[in-house]
C-alpha positions as CSV (number, residue, x, y, z in Angstrom):
1,M,-14.3,4.4,-24.7
2,T,-14.4,4.7,-20.9
3,Y,-11.1,5.3,-19.0
4,A,-10.2,5.6,-15.3
5,R,-8.5,8.6,-13.6
6,I,-7.7,9.3,-10.0
7,A,-10.1,12.0,-8.8
8,G,-9.0,12.4,-5.2
9,T,-6.6,11.1,-2.6
10,G,-6.7,10.7,1.2
11,G,-4.5,9.4,4.0
12,Y,-4.4,8.8,7.7
13,L,-1.7,8.1,10.2
14,P,-2.4,7.3,13.9
15,E,-1.4,10.0,16.5
16,R,1.0,7.8,18.4
17,V,4.6,8.0,17.0
18,V,7.3,5.5,17.9
19,T,10.8,6.8,17.0
20,N,13.9,4.8,16.6
21,K,15.1,6.2,19.9
22,D,12.0,4.7,21.5
23,L,12.8,1.3,20.1
24,E,16.3,1.5,21.5
25,A,14.7,1.1,24.9
26,M,12.5,-1.8,23.8
27,V,14.8,-4.0,21.7
28,D,18.5,-4.5,21.0
29,T,18.9,-2.0,18.2
30,T,20.0,1.6,17.5
31,D,18.7,4.6,15.6
32,E,21.8,4.4,13.4
33,W,21.3,0.7,12.6
34,I,17.7,1.2,11.7
35,R,18.3,4.2,9.5
36,E,21.3,2.5,7.7
37,R,19.3,-0.6,7.0
38,S,15.9,0.8,6.1
39,G,15.9,4.6,6.0
40,I,13.2,4.7,8.7
41,K,13.1,7.3,11.4
42,R,9.7,6.7,13.0
43,R,6.5,4.8,12.6
44,H,2.9,5.5,13.6
45,I,1.1,3.0,15.8
46,A,-2.6,2.5,16.2
47,A,-4.1,3.4,19.6
48,D,-5.6,0.8,21.8
49,G,-9.0,-0.1,20.2
50,E,-8.1,1.7,16.9
51,T,-8.8,-0.6,14.1
52,T,-8.1,-1.0,10.4
53,S,-11.6,0.2,9.6
54,D,-11.2,3.2,11.8
55,M,-8.2,4.4,9.8
56,A,-9.7,3.4,6.5
57,V,-12.8,5.5,7.1
58,V,-10.8,8.7,7.8
59,A,-8.6,8.2,4.6
60,A,-11.7,7.4,2.6
61,R,-13.6,10.5,3.7
62,R,-10.6,12.7,2.8
63,A,-10.3,11.0,-0.7
64,I,-14.0,11.5,-1.3
65,E,-13.8,15.2,-0.3
66,A,-10.8,15.7,-2.5
67,A,-12.6,14.2,-5.4
68,G,-15.4,16.7,-5.0
69,I,-18.1,14.1,-4.7
70,T,-20.2,12.6,-1.8
71,S,-20.3,9.1,-0.3
72,N,-23.5,8.5,-2.2
73,D,-21.6,8.8,-5.5
74,I,-19.4,5.8,-4.7
75,D,-20.6,2.6,-6.4
76,L,-17.9,0.2,-5.5
77,I,-15.5,-0.2,-2.5
78,I,-12.3,-2.3,-2.7
79,L,-10.2,-2.5,0.5
80,A,-6.8,-4.0,0.5
81,T,-5.6,-5.3,3.9
82,T,-3.7,-8.1,5.6
83,T,-5.0,-7.1,9.0
84,P,-8.9,-7.0,8.8
85,D,-11.0,-6.1,11.7
86,K,-12.8,-9.5,11.8
87,V,-12.7,-12.8,10.1
88,F,-16.0,-11.7,8.6
89,P,-17.7,-9.5,7.4
90,S,-15.0,-7.9,5.2
91,T,-13.5,-4.7,6.5
92,A,-14.8,-3.1,3.2
93,C,-18.4,-3.8,4.4
94,I,-17.7,-2.3,7.8
95,V,-16.3,0.8,6.1
96,Q,-19.3,0.9,3.8
97,R,-21.7,0.9,6.7
98,R,-19.8,3.7,8.5
99,L,-19.8,5.8,5.4
100,G,-23.6,5.4,5.1
101,I,-23.5,3.8,1.7
102,K,-26.0,1.0,1.0
103,T,-26.4,-1.8,-1.6
104,I,-23.2,-1.3,-3.6
105,P,-20.6,-4.1,-3.7
106,A,-17.8,-3.9,-1.2
107,F,-15.0,-6.5,-0.7
108,D,-11.5,-7.0,0.6
109,V,-8.4,-7.9,-1.3
110,Q,-5.5,-9.7,0.4
111,A,-2.1,-9.5,-1.5
112,A,0.0,-8.2,1.4
113,C,2.1,-5.2,0.4
114,S,0.9,-5.4,-3.2
115,G,-2.7,-5.2,-2.1
116,F,-3.3,-1.6,-3.2
117,I,-2.0,-2.4,-6.7
118,Y,-4.2,-5.5,-6.9
119,A,-7.2,-3.4,-5.8
120,F,-6.3,-0.6,-8.3
121,D,-6.1,-3.2,-11.1
122,I,-9.5,-4.6,-10.3
123,A,-11.1,-1.1,-10.0
124,N,-9.6,-0.1,-13.3
125,R,-11.2,-3.1,-15.0
126,F,-14.6,-2.4,-13.4
127,I,-14.5,1.1,-14.8
128,K,-13.3,0.2,-18.3
129,T,-16.1,-2.3,-18.6
130,D,-18.7,0.2,-17.3
131,G,-19.2,-1.8,-14.1
132,A,-18.6,1.3,-11.9
133,R,-18.0,5.0,-12.2
134,N,-16.6,6.0,-8.8
135,V,-14.6,3.4,-7.1
136,L,-13.2,3.9,-3.6
137,I,-9.9,2.1,-3.2
138,I,-8.4,1.8,0.3
139,G,-5.3,0.3,1.7
140,S,-5.4,0.1,5.5
141,E,-3.2,-1.8,7.9
142,T,-2.6,-2.3,11.7
143,Y,0.7,-4.3,11.4
144,S,1.6,-3.4,15.0
145,R,-0.8,-6.2,16.0
146,I,1.1,-8.9,14.1
147,L,4.6,-7.8,15.2
148,D,6.8,-9.4,17.8
149,W,8.2,-6.4,19.5
150,T,11.2,-8.4,20.8
151,D,12.3,-9.2,17.2
152,R,14.5,-6.4,16.0
153,A,14.6,-7.8,12.5
154,T,10.9,-7.1,12.0
155,C,9.5,-4.7,14.6
156,V,11.6,-1.8,13.4
157,L,10.3,-2.0,9.9
158,F,6.5,-1.7,10.1
159,G,3.9,0.8,11.1
160,D,0.1,1.4,10.9
161,G,-1.9,3.7,8.6
162,A,-4.4,4.0,5.7
163,G,-4.5,5.6,2.3
164,A,-7.3,5.9,-0.2
165,V,-8.1,7.1,-3.7
166,V,-11.2,7.6,-5.7
167,L,-10.8,6.2,-9.2
168,Q,-13.4,7.8,-11.5
169,A,-14.7,7.1,-15.0
170,D,-13.4,9.7,-17.5
171,E,-13.4,10.3,-21.2
172,E,-9.6,11.0,-21.2
173,A,-7.1,8.3,-20.4
174,G,-5.7,8.3,-16.9
175,V,-4.8,4.8,-16.1
176,I,-2.6,3.6,-19.0
177,S,-1.9,0.0,-17.8
178,T,-1.8,-2.2,-14.8
179,H,0.1,-5.4,-14.2
180,I,-0.2,-7.9,-11.3
181,H,1.7,-11.2,-10.6
182,S,2.3,-13.7,-7.9
183,D,4.5,-16.8,-7.2
184,G,3.7,-18.9,-4.1
185,E,7.0,-20.7,-4.3
186,F,8.5,-18.2,-1.9
187,E,5.8,-18.3,0.8
188,E,8.1,-19.0,3.8
189,L,10.5,-16.1,3.1
190,L,7.9,-13.6,4.4
191,H,4.8,-14.8,6.2
192,V,2.8,-15.1,9.4
193,P,2.7,-18.9,9.9
194,A,-0.7,-19.1,11.5
195,G,-4.3,-18.8,10.3
196,I,-7.9,-19.9,10.9
197,S,-7.9,-23.2,9.1
198,S,-4.5,-24.1,10.3
199,G,-5.5,-23.6,14.0
200,Y,-4.7,-20.1,14.9
201,A,-5.8,-20.5,18.5
202,T,-3.4,-23.4,19.1
203,V,-0.2,-22.1,17.6
204,Q,2.8,-21.1,19.6
205,R,3.0,-17.4,20.4
206,E,5.8,-16.6,17.9
207,A,3.8,-18.1,15.0
208,A,1.2,-15.4,15.2
209,Y,3.7,-12.7,14.2
210,I,5.5,-11.7,11.0
211,Q,8.5,-13.9,10.1
212,M,10.9,-12.7,7.5
213,K,14.2,-13.7,5.9
214,G,15.2,-10.2,5.1
215,H,18.3,-10.7,2.9
216,E,16.4,-13.1,0.5
217,V,13.4,-10.8,0.4
218,F,15.5,-7.8,-0.4
219,R,17.2,-9.5,-3.3
220,K,14.0,-10.9,-4.8
221,A,12.2,-7.5,-4.4
222,V,14.9,-5.5,-6.2
223,G,15.1,-7.9,-9.1
224,T,11.4,-8.3,-9.5
225,L,10.6,-4.6,-9.3
226,G,13.1,-3.9,-12.1
227,K,11.4,-6.5,-14.3
228,I,7.8,-5.2,-13.6
229,A,8.9,-1.7,-14.4
230,R,10.4,-2.7,-17.7
231,E,7.3,-4.8,-18.5
232,T,5.0,-1.9,-17.8
233,L,6.9,0.7,-19.9
234,A,7.3,-1.7,-22.8
235,D,3.6,-2.6,-22.8
236,A,2.7,1.1,-23.0
237,N,5.5,1.9,-25.4
238,I,6.7,4.6,-23.1
239,D,10.3,5.5,-22.4
240,K,11.5,5.6,-18.8
241,E,12.7,9.2,-19.3
242,E,9.0,10.2,-19.7
243,I,8.1,9.2,-16.1
244,D,7.6,12.3,-13.9
245,W,7.3,10.4,-10.6
246,L,7.9,6.9,-9.3
247,V,5.6,6.2,-6.4
248,P,6.9,2.9,-5.0
249,H,5.7,0.7,-2.1
250,Q,7.4,2.2,0.9
251,A,9.1,-0.8,2.4
252,N,12.7,0.1,2.7
253,L,14.8,3.0,1.4
254,R,17.5,0.7,0.1
255,I,14.9,-1.2,-2.0
256,I,13.4,2.1,-3.3
257,T,16.8,3.4,-4.2
258,A,17.8,0.2,-6.0
259,A,14.5,0.2,-7.9
260,A,15.0,3.9,-9.0
261,K,18.6,3.1,-10.1
262,K,17.4,0.2,-12.3
263,L,15.0,2.7,-14.0
264,G,17.7,5.4,-14.3
265,L,15.6,7.8,-12.3
266,P,17.2,10.3,-9.9
267,M,15.8,10.2,-6.4
268,E,14.5,13.7,-6.9
269,R,11.8,12.1,-9.0
270,V,10.9,9.4,-6.5
271,I,8.3,9.9,-3.8
272,V,9.7,8.7,-0.5
273,T,7.7,8.7,2.8
274,V,9.0,5.5,4.4
275,D,11.2,7.5,6.7
276,E,8.1,9.0,8.3
277,H,5.8,6.0,8.7
278,A,7.8,2.8,8.0
279,N,6.3,0.0,6.0
280,T,2.5,0.3,6.1
281,S,2.0,-2.5,3.6
282,S,-1.0,-2.0,1.3
283,A,-1.4,1.6,2.7
284,S,2.0,2.8,1.7
285,I,1.5,3.7,-2.0
286,P,-1.8,5.7,-1.4
287,L,-0.2,7.4,1.6
288,A,2.8,8.4,-0.4
289,L,0.7,9.6,-3.3
290,D,-1.6,11.6,-1.0
291,V,1.4,13.4,0.6
292,A,2.9,14.3,-2.8
293,V,-0.4,15.5,-4.2
294,R,-1.2,17.7,-1.2
295,D,2.3,19.2,-1.0
296,G,2.2,20.1,-4.7
297,R,4.9,17.9,-6.1
298,I,2.5,15.7,-8.1
299,K,0.4,17.8,-10.5
300,R,-2.4,17.1,-13.0
301,G,-1.0,15.6,-16.1
302,D,2.1,14.1,-14.5
303,L,3.0,10.6,-15.6
304,L,3.2,8.3,-12.6
305,L,4.5,4.7,-12.1
306,F,3.3,2.8,-9.1
307,E,5.1,-0.5,-8.2
308,A,4.9,-2.9,-5.2
309,F,6.2,-6.2,-4.0
310,G,4.9,-8.2,-1.1
311,A,4.5,-11.5,0.6
312,G,3.3,-14.4,-1.5
313,F,5.3,-13.3,-3.3
314,T,3.0,-10.8,-5.0
315,W,4.0,-7.9,-7.2
316,G,2.4,-5.3,-9.5
317,S,2.5,-2.0,-11.2
318,A,0.3,0.8,-12.5
319,L,1.2,3.4,-15.1
320,L,-1.1,6.4,-15.2
321,R,-1.5,10.1,-16.1
322,F,-2.6,11.9,-12.9
């Protein structure tokens, strides 16, 4: 039987850093308020002209190098993003061209902050059914382009960045299980109320930016993440005490802490990077993973649980042996 295992990780954050102190001069907020509500200290913002594909290419190259393969060994690219370079072609195809890879399938996945988990689930299924052997999975976002920088409820929470992994066919089990869900009933709690078919060019300015009912989203996220974690562990017949590391979507430190508490995990076994780059949506899990792999916390053989929650609402998890 063919299994899937992470062979390499990569990440990228733009050079420009915007601290909470910087935001104090831009909007009615304080460093103390932001840290207390979210745990965020700073976020990275894409430079003028720097795109989702620009960041994705850097993260992808680092993941390919870490996997010990070349771009020519990649036989599928799945890119998760809510902020594509263009309406079409897909950002995955743009990345494919820039990596010099020809003829293989490449496509985007849009599941907001759960996008990486959705892409990971799809890649795992491709490998298990012998449809691919080296899948490049990327989460890349330029959320700074869909933020209203006068809205203190949202502009303090998000940043830009990209993360990537190479998921590779293996004889030993790496990915144990993946689970993805959605429920469109809660669409208007977190959304950008504009789009192509609904007349993007004619909407009012504020409709082109993220709108969020933060309290409701927080409550739903915490409850849902607890359920998906229990579902994942029960399906694999694994006890929560066996988890070495929780690698959650980096949305908000309060959500992360609450999710860890529901699992009974001490924060010493949770990878937290939200303080350094804020919520980078689909890029946040692979970014956090890459940091922890490269600094030596996550080691081969460790049992990891990924979990994410995003607009839609969408949510998902992955349980794997690194």
